[in-house]
All heavy atoms as a GROMACS GRO file, in nm:
protein
  595
    1ARG      N    1   8.999  10.794  10.198
    1ARG     CA    2   9.102  10.782  10.092
    1ARG      C    3   9.227  10.710  10.142
    1ARG      O    4   9.271  10.625  10.072
    1ARG     CB    5   9.133  10.926  10.048
    1ARG     CG    6   9.244  10.927   9.941
    1ARG     CD    7   9.273  11.075   9.903
    1ARG     NE    8   9.348  11.061   9.788
    1ARG     CZ    9   9.323  11.125   9.675
    1ARG    NH1   10   9.219  11.210   9.671
    1ARG    NH2   11   9.401  11.117   9.565
    2SER      N   12   9.269  10.743  10.256
    2SER     CA   13   9.392  10.681  10.308
    2SER      C   14   9.369  10.527  10.334
    2SER      O   15   9.457  10.441  10.312
    2SER     CB   16   9.452  10.745  10.424
    2SER     OG   17   9.358  10.755  10.529
    3LYS      N   18   9.254  10.495  10.382
    3LYS     CA   19   9.217  10.356  10.415
    3LYS      C   20   9.207  10.280  10.280
    3LYS      O   21   9.250  10.166  10.268
    3LYS     CB   22   9.090  10.344  10.489
    3LYS     CG   23   9.105  10.388  10.636
    3LYS     CD   24   8.978  10.375  10.709
    3LYS     CE   25   8.986  10.414  10.849
    3LYS     NZ   26   8.866  10.399  10.926
    4ALA      N   27   9.146  10.340  10.179
    4ALA     CA   28   9.136  10.270  10.056
    4ALA      C   29   9.273  10.247   9.988
    4ALA      O   30   9.293  10.142   9.933
    4ALA     CB   31   9.052  10.358   9.952
    5LYS      N   32   9.359  10.343  10.000
    5LYS     CA   33   9.497  10.323   9.948
    5LYS      C   34   9.573  10.221  10.029
    5LYS      O   35   9.640  10.135   9.969
    5LYS     CB   36   9.564  10.460   9.955
    5LYS     CG   37   9.522  10.557   9.854
    5LYS     CD   38   9.575  10.692   9.870
    5LYS     CE   39   9.730  10.694   9.867
    5LYS     NZ   40   9.784  10.832   9.883
    6ALA      N   41   9.566  10.222  10.157
    6ALA     CA   42   9.640  10.126  10.236
    6ALA      C   43   9.587   9.982  10.231
    6ALA      O   44   9.662   9.883  10.210
    6ALA     CB   45   9.635  10.175  10.383
    7TYR      N   46   9.457   9.965  10.240
    7TYR     CA   47   9.403   9.828  10.249
    7TYR      C   48   9.393   9.766  10.108
    7TYR      O   49   9.432   9.643  10.094
    7TYR     CB   50   9.259   9.829  10.320
    7TYR     CG   51   9.216   9.689  10.339
    7TYR    CD1   52   9.261   9.612  10.440
    7TYR    CD2   53   9.116   9.633  10.250
    7TYR    CE1   54   9.216   9.482  10.453
    7TYR    CE2   55   9.067   9.504  10.268
    7TYR     CZ   56   9.118   9.430  10.371
    7TYR     OH   57   9.073   9.298  10.389
    8TYR      N   58   9.354   9.834  10.012
    8TYR     CA   59   9.338   9.784   9.878
    8TYR      C   60   9.453   9.808   9.787
    8TYR      O   61   9.448   9.776   9.663
    8TYR     CB   62   9.199   9.837   9.816
    8TYR     CG   63   9.080   9.795   9.888
    8TYR    CD1   64   9.012   9.881   9.971
    8TYR    CD2   65   9.039   9.659   9.880
    8TYR    CE1   66   8.897   9.837  10.039
    8TYR    CE2   67   8.926   9.619   9.956
    8TYR     CZ   68   8.863   9.709  10.035
    8TYR     OH   69   8.750   9.669  10.105
    9LEU      N   70   9.561   9.870   9.836
    9LEU     CA   71   9.681   9.898   9.764
    9LEU      C   72   9.669   9.970   9.637
    9LEU      O   73   9.714   9.943   9.532
    9LEU     CB   74   9.754   9.764   9.734
    9LEU     CG   75   9.780   9.671   9.856
    9LEU    CD1   76   9.847   9.546   9.819
    9LEU    CD2   77   9.867   9.745   9.964
   10LEU      N   78   9.584  10.075   9.643
   10LEU     CA   79   9.554  10.161   9.530
   10LEU      C   80   9.639  10.290   9.542
   10LEU      O   81   9.688  10.327   9.646
   10LEU     CB   82   9.404  10.203   9.522
   10LEU     CG   83   9.314  10.080   9.507
   10LEU    CD1   84   9.169  10.123   9.517
   10LEU    CD2   85   9.334  10.006   9.380
   11THR      N   86   9.659  10.352   9.428
   11THR     CA   87   9.734  10.481   9.427
   11THR      C   88   9.648  10.604   9.405
   11THR      O   89   9.528  10.580   9.373
   11THR     CB   90   9.843  10.474   9.307
   11THR    OG1   91   9.768  10.469   9.185
   11THR    CG2   92   9.929  10.352   9.323
   12ASP      N   93   9.704  10.720   9.424
   12ASP     CA   94   9.626  10.837   9.397
   12ASP      C   95   9.578  10.841   9.254
   12ASP      O   96   9.465  10.885   9.224
   12ASP     CB   97   9.712  10.965   9.422
   12ASP     CG   98   9.732  10.997   9.570
   12ASP    OD1   99   9.642  10.952   9.649
   12ASP    OD2  100   9.839  11.044   9.606
   13GLY      N  101   9.661  10.800   9.153
   13GLY     CA  102   9.624  10.789   9.020
   13GLY      C  103   9.504  10.704   8.993
   13GLY      O  104   9.419  10.730   8.917
   14ASP      N  105   9.498  10.590   9.072
   14ASP     CA  106   9.386  10.493   9.057
   14ASP      C  107   9.252  10.564   9.103
   14ASP      O  108   9.151  10.552   9.049
   14ASP     CB  109   9.409  10.376   9.140
   14ASP     CG  110   9.530  10.289   9.094
   14ASP    OD1  111   9.556  10.288   8.972
   14ASP    OD2  112   9.586  10.214   9.174
   15LEU      N  113   9.266  10.638   9.218
   15LEU     CA  114   9.149  10.701   9.270
   15LEU      C  115   9.104  10.830   9.212
   15LEU      O  116   8.990  10.875   9.225
   15LEU     CB  117   9.177  10.728   9.425
   15LEU     CG  118   9.206  10.608   9.510
   15LEU    CD1  119   9.241  10.650   9.647
   15LEU    CD2  120   9.086  10.512   9.513
   16ARG      N  121   9.186  10.885   9.126
   16ARG     CA  122   9.162  11.012   9.061
   16ARG      C  123   9.036  11.012   8.983
   16ARG      O  124   8.959  11.110   8.980
   16ARG     CB  125   9.275  11.055   8.974
   16ARG     CG  126   9.268  11.196   8.918
   16ARG     CD  127   9.387  11.233   8.838
   16ARG     NE  128   9.509  11.228   8.920
   16ARG     CZ  129   9.617  11.159   8.890
   16ARG    NH1  130   9.620  11.097   8.767
   16ARG    NH2  131   9.727  11.142   8.968
   17ASP      N  132   9.005  10.903   8.908
   17ASP     CA  133   8.893  10.898   8.820
   17ASP      C  134   8.757  10.863   8.884
   17ASP      O  135   8.655  10.870   8.824
   17ASP     CB  136   8.920  10.799   8.705
   17ASP     CG  137   9.040  10.848   8.620
   17ASP    OD1  138   9.063  10.970   8.609
   17ASP    OD2  139   9.100  10.757   8.562
   18LEU      N  140   8.767  10.827   9.013
   18LEU     CA  141   8.645  10.788   9.084
   18LEU      C  142   8.574  10.913   9.139
   18LEU      O  143   8.638  11.007   9.173
   18LEU     CB  144   8.671  10.694   9.202
   18LEU     CG  145   8.742  10.557   9.167
   18LEU    CD1  146   8.761  10.481   9.300
   18LEU    CD2  147   8.645  10.479   9.073
   19GLY      N  148   8.436  10.903   9.146
   19GLY     CA  149   8.368  11.012   9.206
   19GLY      C  150   8.376  11.011   9.354
   19GLY      O  151   8.404  10.906   9.416
   20THR      N  152   8.366  11.126   9.414
   20THR     CA  153   8.378  11.133   9.562
   20THR      C  154   8.260  11.204   9.628
   20THR      O  155   8.198  11.285   9.556
   20THR     CB  156   8.500  11.193   9.610
   20THR    OG1  157   8.503  11.330   9.566
   20THR    CG2  158   8.622  11.127   9.560
   21MET      N  159   8.235  11.182   9.750
   21MET     CA  160   8.139  11.255   9.832
   21MET      C  161   8.227  11.334   9.932
   21MET      O  162   8.315  11.274   9.994
   21MET     CB  163   8.041  11.175   9.897
   21MET     CG  164   7.949  11.103   9.810
   21MET     SD  165   7.833  10.983   9.897
   21MET     CE  166   7.830  11.031  10.064
   22SER      N  167   8.203  11.459   9.950
   22SER     CA  168   8.282  11.539  10.050
   22SER      C  169   8.195  11.558  10.174
   22SER      O  170   8.079  11.586  10.167
   22SER     CB  171   8.324  11.668  10.000
   22SER     OG  172   8.421  11.660   9.900
   23LYS      N  173   8.258  11.538  10.285
   23LYS     CA  174   8.190  11.558  10.417
   23LYS      C  175   8.286  11.640  10.500
   23LYS      O  176   8.407  11.625  10.489
   23LYS     CB  177   8.156  11.428  10.490
   23LYS     CG  178   8.043  11.364  10.428
   23LYS     CD  179   7.976  11.268  10.528
   23LYS     CE  180   7.839  11.222  10.468
   23LYS     NZ  181   7.767  11.157  10.570
   24PRO      N  182   8.233  11.726  10.590
   24PRO     CA  183   8.322  11.804  10.679
   24PRO      C  184   8.399  11.706  10.764
   24PRO      O  185   8.355  11.599  10.808
   24PRO     CB  186   8.229  11.887  10.762
   24PRO     CG  187   8.098  11.880  10.688
   24PRO     CD  188   8.092  11.765  10.604
   25ASN      N  189   8.523  11.749  10.795
   25ASN     CA  190   8.604  11.658  10.872
   25ASN      C  191   8.553  11.665  11.018
   25ASN      O  192   8.541  11.766  11.083
   25ASN     CB  193   8.753  11.719  10.872
   25ASN     CG  194   8.855  11.625  10.928
   25ASN    OD1  195   8.832  11.557  11.026
   25ASN    ND2  196   8.962  11.607  10.849
   26PRO      N  197   8.526  11.544  11.070
   26PRO     CA  198   8.465  11.536  11.204
   26PRO      C  199   8.569  11.563  11.320
   26PRO      O  200   8.528  11.596  11.430
   26PRO     CB  201   8.420  11.392  11.216
   26PRO     CG  202   8.506  11.320  11.123
   26PRO     CD  203   8.543  11.407  11.010
   27HIS      N  204   8.697  11.558  11.291
   27HIS     CA  205   8.794  11.581  11.390
   27HIS      C  206   8.816  11.731  11.412
   27HIS      O  207   8.840  11.775  11.529
   27HIS     CB  208   8.929  11.512  11.351
   27HIS     CG  209   8.913  11.369  11.333
   27HIS    ND1  210   8.895  11.275  11.439
   27HIS    CD2  211   8.918  11.292  11.227
   27HIS    CE1  212   8.892  11.158  11.396
   27HIS    NE2  213   8.896  11.157  11.264
   28LYS      N  214   8.815  11.803  11.305
   28LYS     CA  215   8.838  11.950  11.321
   28LYS      C  216   8.774  12.014  11.198
   28LYS      O  217   8.815  11.990  11.084
   28LYS     CB  218   8.983  11.978  11.327
   28LYS     CG  219   9.012  12.120  11.375
   28LYS     CD  220   9.154  12.130  11.418
   28LYS     CE  221   9.175  12.258  11.494
   28LYS     NZ  222   9.313  12.277  11.539
   29PRO      N  223   8.669  12.086  11.214
   29PRO     CA  224   8.600  12.150  11.099
   29PRO      C  225   8.686  12.236  11.008
   29PRO      O  226   8.655  12.252  10.890
   29PRO     CB  227   8.486  12.230  11.170
   29PRO     CG  228   8.476  12.180  11.300
   29PRO     CD  229   8.608  12.124  11.342
   30THR      N  230   8.792  12.293  11.056
   30THR     CA  231   8.875  12.388  10.972
   30THR      C  232   8.971  12.305  10.879
   30THR      O  233   9.028  12.359  10.799
   30THR     CB  234   8.956  12.476  11.059
   30THR    OG1  235   9.035  12.401  11.153
   30THR    CG2  236   8.864  12.571  11.137
   31TRP      N  237   8.991  12.177  10.910
   31TRP     CA  238   9.070  12.092  10.819
   31TRP      C  239   8.999  12.067  10.692
   31TRP      O  240   8.882  12.089  10.682
   31TRP     CB  241   9.106  11.959  10.893
   31TRP     CG  242   9.194  11.972  11.012
   31TRP    CD1  243   9.264  12.086  11.054
   31TRP    CD2  244   9.230  11.870  11.100
   31TRP    NE1  245   9.334  12.054  11.170
   31TRP    CE2  246   9.320  11.922  11.199
   31TRP    CE3  247   9.202  11.736  11.113
   31TRP    CZ2  248   9.379  11.852  11.300
   31TRP    CZ3  249   9.256  11.659  11.211
   31TRP    CH2  250   9.339  11.716  11.305
   32ALA      N  251   9.076  12.016  10.602
   32ALA     CA  252   9.016  11.975  10.467
   32ALA      C  253   8.904  11.870  10.485
   32ALA      O  254   8.911  11.797  10.571
   32ALA     CB  255   9.129  11.921  10.376
   33PRO      N  256   8.804  11.890  10.401
   33PRO     CA  257   8.689  11.786  10.410
   33PRO      C  258   8.742  11.646  10.370
   33PRO      O  259   8.831  11.636  10.287
   33PRO     CB  260   8.588  11.843  10.311
   33PRO     CG  261   8.667  11.935  10.223
   33PRO     CD  262   8.780  11.987  10.299
   34MET      N  263   8.674  11.547  10.424
   34MET     CA  264   8.707  11.409  10.387
   34MET      C  265   8.647  11.381  10.245
   34MET      O  266   8.541  11.432  10.211
   34MET     CB  267   8.636  11.314  10.490
   34MET     CG  268   8.678  11.328  10.627
   34MET     SD  269   8.606  11.206  10.734
   34MET     CE  270   8.430  11.226  10.707
   35LYS      N  271   8.722  11.302  10.177
   35LYS     CA  272   8.681  11.257  10.046
   35LYS      C  273   8.638  11.109  10.065
   35LYS      O  274   8.718  11.023  10.096
   35LYS     CB  275   8.790  11.258   9.940
   35LYS     CG  276   8.822  11.397   9.892
   35LYS     CD  277   8.921  11.386   9.784
   35LYS     CE  278   8.946  11.525   9.724
   35LYS     NZ  279   9.044  11.517   9.612
   36LEU      N  280   8.509  11.079  10.043
   36LEU     CA  281   8.455  10.948  10.067
   36LEU      C  282   8.429  10.881   9.930
   36LEU      O  283   8.369  10.945   9.842
   36LEU     CB  284   8.331  10.953  10.149
   36LEU     CG  285   8.351  11.020  10.285
   36LEU    CD1  286   8.215  11.032  10.351
   36LEU    CD2  287   8.448  10.944  10.367
   37TYR      N  288   8.465  10.752   9.916
   37TYR     CA  289   8.439  10.673   9.796
   37TYR      C  290   8.345  10.567   9.828
   37TYR      O  291   8.328  10.522   9.937
   37TYR     CB  292   8.570  10.614   9.747
   37TYR     CG  293   8.676  10.712   9.710
   37TYR    CD1  294   8.767  10.760   9.811
   37TYR    CD2  295   8.687  10.763   9.590
   37TYR    CE1  296   8.865  10.847   9.777
   37TYR    CE2  297   8.787  10.855   9.550
   37TYR     CZ  298   8.872  10.900   9.647
   37TYR     OH  299   8.971  10.986   9.612
   38LEU      N  300   8.270  10.528   9.722
   38LEU     CA  301   8.183  10.409   9.731
   38LEU      C  302   8.268  10.285   9.741
   38LEU      O  303   8.359  10.266   9.661
   38LEU     CB  304   8.083  10.404   9.613
   38LEU     CG  305   7.984  10.511   9.608
   38LEU    CD1  306   7.901  10.494   9.481
   38LEU    CD2  307   7.888  10.514   9.727
   39LYS      N  308   8.235  10.199   9.842
   39LYS     CA  309   8.319  10.082   9.860
   39LYS      C  310   8.305   9.987   9.738
   39LYS      O  311   8.413   9.922   9.705
   39LYS     CB  312   8.270  10.006   9.990
   39LYS     CG  313   8.364   9.902  10.023
   39LYS     CD  314   8.333   9.843  10.167
   39LYS     CE  315   8.433   9.745  10.203
   39LYS     NZ  316   8.407   9.689  10.341
   40ALA      N  317   8.190   9.982   9.676
   40ALA     CA  318   8.183   9.898   9.551
   40ALA      C  319   8.281   9.941   9.444
   40ALA      O  320   8.340   9.851   9.374
   40ALA     CB  321   8.039   9.903   9.503
   41GLN      N  322   8.298  10.067   9.427
   41GLN     CA  323   8.388  10.120   9.330
   41GLN      C  324   8.530  10.086   9.358
   41GLN      O  325   8.617  10.049   9.272
   41GLN     CB  326   8.378  10.273   9.311
   41GLN     CG  327   8.248  10.312   9.234
   41GLN     CD  328   8.244  10.468   9.234
   41GLN    OE1  329   8.294  10.540   9.306
   41GLN    NE2  330   8.169  10.512   9.126
   42ILE      N  331   8.567  10.103   9.495
   42ILE     CA  332   8.700  10.073   9.540
   42ILE      C  333   8.728   9.923   9.516
   42ILE      O  334   8.836   9.886   9.471
   42ILE     CB  335   8.717  10.107   9.689
   42ILE    CG1  336   8.702  10.254   9.706
   42ILE    CG2  337   8.850  10.056   9.741
   42ILE    CD1  338   8.813  10.344   9.642
   43LEU      N  339   8.633   9.832   9.549
   43LEU     CA  340   8.654   9.688   9.533
   43LEU      C  341   8.665   9.654   9.382
   43LEU      O  342   8.757   9.569   9.352
   43LEU     CB  343   8.535   9.616   9.592
   43LEU     CG  344   8.527   9.604   9.747
   43LEU    CD1  345   8.393   9.548   9.786
   43LEU    CD2  346   8.640   9.524   9.794
   44ALA      N  347   8.587   9.716   9.303
   44ALA     CA  348   8.600   9.685   9.159
   44ALA      C  349   8.732   9.725   9.104
   44ALA      O  350   8.800   9.658   9.030
   44ALA     CB  351   8.485   9.762   9.086
   45LEU      N  352   8.782   9.846   9.146
   45LEU     CA  353   8.914   9.890   9.099
   45LEU      C  354   9.024   9.806   9.152
   45LEU      O  355   9.119   9.769   9.076
   45LEU     CB  356   8.929  10.033   9.147
   45LEU     CG  357   9.050  10.110   9.092
   45LEU    CD1  358   9.047  10.115   8.940
   45LEU    CD2  359   9.051  10.249   9.151
   46SER      N  360   9.012   9.758   9.278
   46SER     CA  361   9.114   9.672   9.336
   46SER      C  362   9.115   9.538   9.258
   46SER      O  363   9.220   9.478   9.236
   46SER     CB  364   9.084   9.648   9.485
   46SER     OG  365   9.176   9.559   9.541
   47ARG      N  366   8.998   9.485   9.226
   47ARG     CA  367   8.987   9.360   9.152
   47ARG      C  368   9.057   9.371   9.014
   47ARG      O  369   9.101   9.268   8.957
   47ARG     CB  370   8.846   9.314   9.133
   47ARG     CG  371   8.785   9.259   9.259
   47ARG     CD  372   8.845   9.126   9.294
   47ARG     NE  373   8.793   9.077   9.420
   47ARG     CZ  374   8.863   9.019   9.512
   47ARG    NH1  375   8.993   9.003   9.488
   47ARG    NH2  376   8.812   8.981   9.624
   48GLU      N  377   9.048   9.486   8.949
   48GLU     CA  378   9.110   9.509   8.815
   48GLU      C  379   9.262   9.492   8.835
   48GLU      O  380   9.335   9.430   8.751
   48GLU     CB  381   9.082   9.642   8.763
   48GLU     CG  382   8.946   9.657   8.705
   48GLU     CD  383   8.915   9.797   8.656
   48GLU    OE1  384   9.015   9.871   8.623
   48GLU    OE2  385   8.804   9.837   8.650
   49LYS      N  386   9.322   9.549   8.946
   49LYS     CA  387   9.466   9.538   8.973
   49LYS      C  388   9.510   9.403   9.018
   49LYS      O  389   9.612   9.351   8.981
   49LYS     CB  390   9.513   9.647   9.063
   49LYS     CG  391   9.512   9.791   9.005
   49LYS     CD  392   9.571   9.888   9.105
   49LYS     CE  393   9.724   9.884   9.096
   49LYS     NZ  394   9.782   9.998   9.172
   50TYR      N  395   9.430   9.346   9.114
   50TYR     CA  396   9.459   9.221   9.180
   50TYR      C  397   9.339   9.137   9.168
   50TYR      O  398   9.250   9.142   9.252
   50TYR     CB  399   9.496   9.247   9.322
   50TYR     CG  400   9.603   9.360   9.344
   50TYR    CD1  401   9.561   9.493   9.388
   50TYR    CD2  402   9.738   9.337   9.311
   50TYR    CE1  403   9.662   9.588   9.404
   50TYR    CE2  404   9.824   9.440   9.328
   50TYR     CZ  405   9.787   9.560   9.372
   50TYR     OH  406   9.879   9.664   9.383
   51PRO      N  407   9.336   9.047   9.070
   51PRO     CA  408   9.210   8.971   9.036
   51PRO      C  409   9.168   8.883   9.151
   51PRO      O  410   9.047   8.854   9.165
   51PRO     CB  411   9.256   8.890   8.916
   51PRO     CG  412   9.367   8.967   8.854
   51PRO     CD  413   9.442   9.034   8.967
   52THR      N  414   9.260   8.828   9.230
   52THR     CA  415   9.214   8.737   9.336
   52THR      C  416   9.260   8.790   9.472
   52THR      O  417   9.358   8.876   9.483
   52THR     CB  418   9.274   8.592   9.319
   52THR    OG1  419   9.412   8.598   9.335
   52THR    CG2  420   9.234   8.536   9.183
   53ASP      N  421   9.203   8.741   9.582
   53ASP     CA  422   9.245   8.776   9.719
   53ASP      C  423   9.387   8.737   9.737
   53ASP      O  424   9.467   8.802   9.807
   53ASP     CB  425   9.159   8.711   9.816
   53ASP     CG  426   9.021   8.770   9.823
   53ASP    OD1  427   9.000   8.885   9.779
   53ASP    OD2  428   8.925   8.698   9.875
   54GLU      N  429   9.429   8.625   9.683
   54GLU     CA  430   9.573   8.578   9.693
   54GLU      C  431   9.672   8.671   9.623
   54GLU      O  432   9.773   8.693   9.683
   54GLU     CB  433   9.584   8.435   9.630
   54GLU     CG  434   9.513   8.325   9.705
   54GLU     CD  435   9.365   8.317   9.679
   54GLU    OE1  436   9.316   8.368   9.572
   54GLU    OE2  437   9.293   8.265   9.762
   55ASP      N  438   9.631   8.731   9.514
   55ASP     CA  439   9.715   8.832   9.449
   55ASP      C  440   9.737   8.960   9.540
   55ASP      O  441   9.846   9.010   9.548
   55ASP     CB  442   9.659   8.873   9.315
   55ASP     CG  443   9.657   8.763   9.217
   55ASP    OD1  444   9.739   8.670   9.225
   55ASP    OD2  445   9.577   8.768   9.111
   56LEU      N  446   9.627   8.997   9.599
   56LEU     CA  447   9.627   9.116   9.685
   56LEU      C  448   9.710   9.087   9.808
   56LEU      O  449   9.801   9.162   9.850
   56LEU     CB  450   9.484   9.148   9.728
   56LEU     CG  451   9.470   9.276   9.812
   56LEU    CD1  452   9.523   9.405   9.735
   56LEU    CD2  453   9.319   9.295   9.848
   57GLU      N  454   9.697   8.966   9.873
   57GLU     CA  455   9.781   8.927   9.989
   57GLU      C  456   9.926   8.918   9.950
   57GLU      O  457  10.012   8.959  10.026
   57GLU     CB  458   9.724   8.798  10.040
   57GLU     CG  459   9.604   8.811  10.139
   57GLU     CD  460   9.643   8.904  10.256
   57GLU    OE1  461   9.752   8.893  10.317
   57GLU    OE2  462   9.558   8.988  10.287
   58ALA      N  463   9.954   8.865   9.834
   58ALA     CA  464  10.094   8.846   9.787
   58ALA      C  465  10.157   8.988   9.771
   58ALA      O  466  10.272   9.002   9.806
   58ALA     CB  467  10.102   8.767   9.658
   59GLU      N  468  10.082   9.078   9.724
   59GLU     CA  469  10.142   9.210   9.696
   59GLU      C  470  10.162   9.277   9.830
   59GLU      O  471  10.259   9.354   9.855
   59GLU     CB  472  10.051   9.297   9.617
   59GLU     CG  473  10.092   9.440   9.589
   59GLU     CD  474  10.225   9.450   9.516
   59GLU    OE1  475  10.266   9.354   9.450
   59GLU    OE2  476  10.281   9.560   9.516
   60ARG      N  477  10.070   9.260   9.927
   60ARG     CA  478  10.084   9.319  10.060
   60ARG      C  479  10.210   9.257  10.127
   60ARG      O  480  10.297   9.334  10.193
   60ARG     CB  481   9.966   9.286  10.149
   60ARG     CG  482   9.844   9.373  10.139
   60ARG     CD  483   9.745   9.347  10.242
   60ARG     NE  484   9.623   9.411  10.209
   60ARG     CZ  485   9.508   9.352  10.189
   60ARG    NH1  486   9.499   9.220  10.219
   60ARG    NH2  487   9.393   9.415  10.168
   61GLU      N  488  10.235   9.129  10.112
   61GLU     CA  489  10.356   9.065  10.173
   61GLU      C  490  10.471   9.115  10.106
   61GLU      O  491  10.575   9.143  10.169
   61GLU     CB  492  10.343   8.919  10.160
   61GLU     CG  493  10.452   8.837  10.218
   61GLU     CD  494  10.468   8.866  10.375
   61GLU    OE1  495  10.367   8.891  10.434
   61GLU    OE2  496  10.579   8.853  10.419
   62ARG      N  497  10.475   9.132   9.976
   62ARG     CA  498  10.592   9.177   9.899
   62ARG      C  499  10.624   9.320   9.952
   62ARG      O  500  10.744   9.347   9.974
   62ARG     CB  501  10.560   9.181   9.748
   62ARG     CG  502  10.685   9.217   9.663
   62ARG     CD  503  10.649   9.254   9.523
   62ARG     NE  504  10.573   9.370   9.513
   62ARG     CZ  505  10.621   9.502   9.512
   62ARG    NH1  506  10.749   9.511   9.545
   62ARG    NH2  507  10.548   9.607   9.501
   63ARG      N  508  10.528   9.403   9.969
   63ARG     CA  509  10.550   9.540  10.017
   63ARG      C  510  10.606   9.538  10.160
   63ARG      O  511  10.692   9.614  10.201
   63ARG     CB  512  10.421   9.625  10.007
   63ARG     CG  513  10.394   9.658   9.864
   63ARG     CD  514  10.267   9.745   9.852
   63ARG     NE  515  10.230   9.766   9.716
   63ARG     CZ  516  10.144   9.862   9.678
   63ARG    NH1  517  10.090   9.939   9.768
   63ARG    NH2  518  10.109   9.875   9.555
   64ALA      N  519  10.549   9.453  10.242
   64ALA     CA  520  10.595   9.441  10.381
   64ALA      C  521  10.744   9.398  10.389
   64ALA      O  522  10.823   9.450  10.465
   64ALA     CB  523  10.508   9.344  10.460
   65VAL      N  524  10.782   9.302  10.309
   65VAL     CA  525  10.920   9.253  10.304
   65VAL      C  526  11.010   9.371  10.250
   65VAL      O  527  11.113   9.397  10.308
   65VAL     CB  528  10.932   9.132  10.219
   65VAL    CG1  529  11.079   9.100  10.186
   65VAL    CG2  530  10.863   9.010  10.281
   66SER      N  531  10.969   9.440  10.153
   66SER     CA  532  11.041   9.548  10.099
   66SER      C  533  11.062   9.659  10.204
   66SER      O  534  11.173   9.709  10.220
   66SER     CB  535  10.972   9.607   9.972
   66SER     OG  536  11.038   9.714   9.925
   67TYR      N  537  10.958   9.681  10.272
   67TYR     CA  538  10.961   9.784  10.381
   67TYR      C  539  11.066   9.746  10.490
   67TYR      O  540  11.147   9.820  10.542
   67TYR     CB  541  10.825   9.802  10.440
   67TYR     CG  542  10.826   9.904  10.562
   67TYR    CD1  543  10.834  10.041  10.538
   67TYR    CD2  544  10.811   9.854  10.689
   67TYR    CE1  545  10.836  10.123  10.648
   67TYR    CE2  546  10.813   9.937  10.794
   67TYR     CZ  547  10.825  10.077  10.772
   67TYR     OH  548  10.825  10.164  10.879
   68ARG      N  549  11.060   9.612  10.530
   68ARG     CA  550  11.146   9.563  10.634
   68ARG      C  551  11.289   9.565  10.596
   68ARG      O  552  11.384   9.604  10.672
   68ARG     CB  553  11.105   9.421  10.679
   68ARG     CG  554  10.991   9.419  10.779
   68ARG     CD  555  10.967   9.284  10.822
   68ARG     NE  556  10.838   9.249  10.764
   68ARG     CZ  557  10.804   9.129  10.708
   68ARG    NH1  558  10.895   9.035  10.698
   68ARG    NH2  559  10.681   9.110  10.661
   69LEU      N  560  11.314   9.541  10.462
   69LEU     CA  561  11.452   9.536  10.408
   69LEU      C  562  11.508   9.682  10.400
   69LEU      O  563  11.625   9.711  10.434
   69LEU     CB  564  11.457   9.474  10.268
   69LEU     CG  565  11.442   9.326  10.267
   69LEU    CD1  566  11.430   9.274  10.118
   69LEU    CD2  567  11.554   9.256  10.342
   70ARG      N  568  11.425   9.783  10.377
   70ARG     CA  569  11.470   9.917  10.370
   70ARG      C  570  11.495   9.971  10.515
   70ARG      O  571  11.575  10.061  10.531
   70ARG     CB  572  11.363  10.011  10.306
   70ARG     CG  573  11.364   9.999  10.150
   70ARG     CD  574  11.262  10.087  10.098
   70ARG     NE  575  11.135  10.026  10.117
   70ARG     CZ  576  11.016  10.080  10.123
   70ARG    NH1  577  11.008  10.210  10.118
   70ARG    NH2  578  10.900  10.017  10.145
   71ARG      N  579  11.428   9.921  10.611
   71ARG     CA  580  11.443   9.967  10.752
   71ARG      C  581  11.568   9.922  10.813
   71ARG      O  582  11.614   9.975  10.914
   71ARG     CB  583  11.324   9.916  10.832
   71ARG     CG  584  11.190   9.973  10.791
   71ARG     CD  585  11.177  10.118  10.818
   71ARG     NE  586  11.175  10.144  10.958
   71ARG     CZ  587  11.179  10.268  11.003
   71ARG    NH1  588  11.181  10.372  10.920
   71ARG    NH2  589  11.189  10.290  11.132
   72CYS      N  590  11.634   9.812  10.761
   72CYS     CA  591  11.752   9.759  10.828
   72CYS      C  592  11.876   9.841  10.788
   72CYS      O  593  11.897   9.903  10.703
   72CYS     CB  594  11.773   9.612  10.777
   72CYS     SG  595  11.653   9.501  10.844
   0.00000   0.00000   0.00000
């Protein structure tokens, strides 16, 4: 879930409607189970928000600049 949000710039709201598979957390069984998404669904959802790779890269750069400005 966190990788899908970070790499494809999706929000919790975007991911809410997708189906998930749950697997036990491999790091510690008592932690919450992992929510796994199908990569094809994540890609399709990302393409709806950012139609081209350039759009996705531009949004990543915009967010990086915004983050750097807030850190100063």
